N, C-alpha and C positions, 0 to 999 in steps of 0.2 A: 158262818154254817148251819148253828141252831136256827137263824133265820130263816133258811134254805126250805127246812120242813115245812109238809103241809099245814096249813091254819094255824103255825107256829107264831106268834105273836113278837113284837121286836124288841129283844132283852138288851139291857143295858146294865152297867155294873151293881152290882148289888141287889138284881133279881136272885129271883130261887128257881131251878129247877129241880123236880125229883122224880125218881128213877128206881124200878124193883132192876133184880139181877145186877146189880151195881159191882157185882166183882168177875164180870163176864167181859171178854174182849170189849165189846161196845161200851161196856157201862165204865171201863176203866180210860176209855178214849173219850168219852165223855166229862168225866173228873176232871180229868186233866185239858181238854179244852175249853171246859167253865173257868177252871182253876185261873189260866193265862187271859184270858177275859170278864176275871173278877167277877163272875158270875156263883152266886153259892149254889150248893148241890143237896140235897138230902138221899142219900145211900142208901136203899132198902138190901139187906142180905138176909138168908134162912141160917137160923142158929145153926149151929156147927162145935162141934170139940175144940178146933184154933179157933174161934171167932174173936178172939183180944187182937192174935196175930195179924188176921185177917184187916181191924179195923185199922190197928198201926200202920200198916202198908197202903191201904187205901187212902188215910189220911197223910201217909207220907207224898201220896201222888198230889195232894192239893183235896180232897174231900174236904169237904165243910160239915157235916155229921153223918155218920152211919147206925143206923138203927136195925133192929130184928124186925122181922114180917108183923110177929104178935104185937109190937109198940104202936104199930100202924092203927091198933084199935084199942088203944088205951090214953088216960088222962096226959100221959108224958107228952103227946103231940102240943096239945093247949102250953106249954111249959117252952117246949122247942121254939113255937112260935115270938115266942115273948123276943126271942134274939134273932130271927130273921122272918120276912115278909113271906106269907104266901105265895104256892109257886105260880107263876103263868104256864112254866108248861111241863108235862110229865111224860116219859118215857116209858114205854110198857114194852117190856120183851118177852112178858110170863104171861098175861091172860087170868082169867078165873077170878076169883076173888081179892087175888092181890091188884087188879087193874081196879076194880072198884075203889077198893081201899086208897089206891092213889088219888082215882076222881073226888073222894070224901073233901080232898086236903088243897085241891085247887083251891086259887080266888077267884072270884066272878069276874065270868069272862074268861078263863084259861081254857087251855088245849091239853087234851090228851094223844099223843101219837103212840101207835102201836105198832112195833118191826120185828115182835115175835109173839111164838104161844107156849113156850115149853113146858106148861103146866098140862095144853093140849084140851083148854077149856075153855070156853066162849068167855067173850067181855062183856060184864052185864052192867047197864048205862043204868043207875035210879033215875025217874022221872024227877025226882026233888032236884037231880044237878043240873036237870036242862030246863027247868023250868025256872025256876030260883036262883040258880045260878049261872044261867048260861053258858054254859061247858061246850067246849066244841069237841068231837071226838073222829080221827083218821086216822087211816093208814099208811105205811111210807113203806115202799120197796125200793132200793136202790136202783135195779134194775129197769124199771119203769120211771123213774126218777130219769136215769141216763139217757132213756128214749124221748122223755118228753120234750128234754133238754137238749136233743141231739145238734138242734142250730142255733140253740146258744151256748156255742165254744165258750165264751167270757163268764159264764157262770159254771161249768166244771172247771173249767184254768184256773178262776179266783178259788174254787174252792180247795183244787190240789196247792195250789199256792200258797194259800193259809196253812195248809197242814204240813205242807213239806219247812215252811219259814220255822214252825215250830218244832219240827224234828229239828233242824239243823242249828234251835237255839236250848236243844236237851229240856223244850216243857212238852214234850210227847213220845213216847217210847211204847213199843209193842209188849205185850204182855207175856209174864214170864214164862220159859217154855223148857223142855226137857229134851236134848238132842237123844235119839235112841237108835243104833243102827238097824240097815233096813232088814236085815239077818233077825235081828228080835223087836218083828211087829205083833207079833203074837202080845208079847211083853206091853208094849205098847198100846194095843188097844183093852187089854186087862185092866192096865194104869188109866185109862182114860175112862171107862168103863165104873169107874169105883166114884163112889157119891162124893162130893166136897172137894174135888179134884181142883188143886187151883191153879197147875202148869198144863199149859199144853205140851201135847207131845208132836215132836216133830222128827219125821222119819229120814236122818242123813243115807244118802246112797253111796 
């Protein structure tokens, strides 16, 4: 799975992945897939009123570490890296300063793959990261990945087979959701627009 990403190095049990937007649907999937493969995760989330409950929920899924955005810029990171290796791979779904901070913590030769930009801010790559750490920066769009691999049925089938196997084993589950009747779609929209909403709003017809 992770090794299919562009520029992603080969990950083995004990390696570390760092990601922002860790409580998103993608983030939760990353946590579970990594845990199933023995890969440690450092999961970055925004501070919020229910932070303790969120941390507990992500750790119950298999998250190794859950930290706030601000922690990326603090001394605590040095202490964290005494318990796990620096990440080989960073997954960026936010952009802006958050992405730059992820880059700072990659190991030499590490890779950052950007798949989203929720902050609507550009990704800034420090020159020092390119020169002294030789980091690799790449984007990922699953639609293009499928087009590129359209002739390679084995790649897509292999990925889907692995995901289905994890689902059958109970190691990969969908994000929490709230079912709302279609007649109450305005309520669902209002809830979805609130900050720090944990559950997806699913309209039931």
